[in-house]
N, C-alpha and C positions, 0 to 999 in steps of 0.2 A: 243846577238848584238855583231858584233864585234868589237875587237880593236885591233889595227895596229901603230906602234911608230917607226916612219922613220927619224936616227937621221941625220941632213944635215946641217953642222957650214955655208954653204955658204948662205942658205936660211930664210928668215926671220920664229922664231916661229909662227905657226899659228895652231888653233884646229879647225878642221872641222868636223860635225858631218851629216851623211845621217841617215835619221829617218824617221818613216811612219808618226809619228804624235806624239807633244810636251808631254814632260813627266814629273815628278818631278825630274829621272836621270840627262836629260838635264836641267834643272832649277839648278840645282844645280851644274852642271860644269860650267854653264857660272858664277856665283854669283864667285866660285871660282877662275876664269881667271879674272872676274873683283876684287875681292880681293888681288891677285895678283900686280895687277896694282898699289892700291892703297897703297900711302904712306903719310907720316909724318915727318917731321923734329922734331928730340927730344933734348935735350941738357942734359950732365953729365957732370958733374965737365969740362967745359968750352970746350967739347970736342960737335961738331954737329955729331950727327948720324941721317942717314934715317931708319925709323919704318916702318916694313908693316903692314897695320892695323890687319890682320888676328893673328898676333903672339901679339897682346895686351888683356889682360885680363880682364883691366877696365880701364874707363878714370875716375878719382876723382879732384874734389877738395877741395885742403888739403892747409889753409891757406892763401884763397886767387889765388893761384896759380895753374892750370890745369896739372896734371900728368898723365902720361901714364903709369900703372901699367902694367909690362910685366913678363917673367919667374921669372928674377934674380934681376931687375933694376927697378926703379922708374924715368922715363925719364920727365922733365920739358918740355912741351907744348907752347908755344908763341902766342896761339888763346884763342878765345870764346868757352866755353862748345856746346852752341847752335849753333856753327859754323862746330864742329868737326861732329858733330850731323845727320848734315843735308850731309855726305859724307857718314856714314856710312850705312852700310846695311840691311837685316833683322835679322840677327844675333847678333847684339846691341838692346839693350833695357834698355831704363832710368829705374832703381830701385829706384831712389830718386832724390831729386832737385839737387843733386850735382853728380851723378853718372851713368854712363853708361856703361854695363856690356856686355862682349861678351859671349851669352849663349854658347856657346863650350867650353870656359873654365871654367866651374863652375860644381865643382865637389859634393857639396848641398846643402839644405836649410836646417834649423834647424826654428823652432818655439820659440817667442821670448818670456817674459812675458809680456810685453808693448804691443801686439797685431802685431808685425812688423816680420820679417823672416830674420834673419842671414843668408847670402851668403856666404860661404866657397870654395875660388877657387881652380882650382888643386893645385898654386905655395904655399897655405896656408896665402894669402890675406883674409880680411873677410871685407866685407861691410855689407850693411842693406837692406831691401826692406819697404819703406816708406808704413803704410798701406795705401794711396793716390794711390800708383802703384802695390797693390798685387794683385788687378783683372786682369791686363793687363798681367802682369809677369807668373799667373798661366794659361791665355788662352796663351801664347806662349808657355810655356814649357811641354803644353796640359795636366792640371790636371783640 
């Protein structure tokens, strides 16, 4: 497959793919383009910040409020968890009743005594996979 990049500030950005058939690479390119457009509004110390969904490690309910956990910050999201879940793609998976994780940002899983899995993200944030969701998570990560 050939790849050609043309930089032209006068034209609208566009990705055009010529292919004999659809494959996983084309699907991934489409997902990346869609993820790039999806944004949320987050709140941090009085500032309103646009967040790219692909930069979010985890969405988590803490103290009755929804937060987007990113590399170094935790942004308040003024939306419901189920509303956020509807706009996410297959890179995100519900790991427990109050958290949705970005699979691409997970560093590792650790088994715990209570039958759950601890999830350690690349930024050091730790959450858990409930017993109810273990089967779905294992299927999605290929175990």
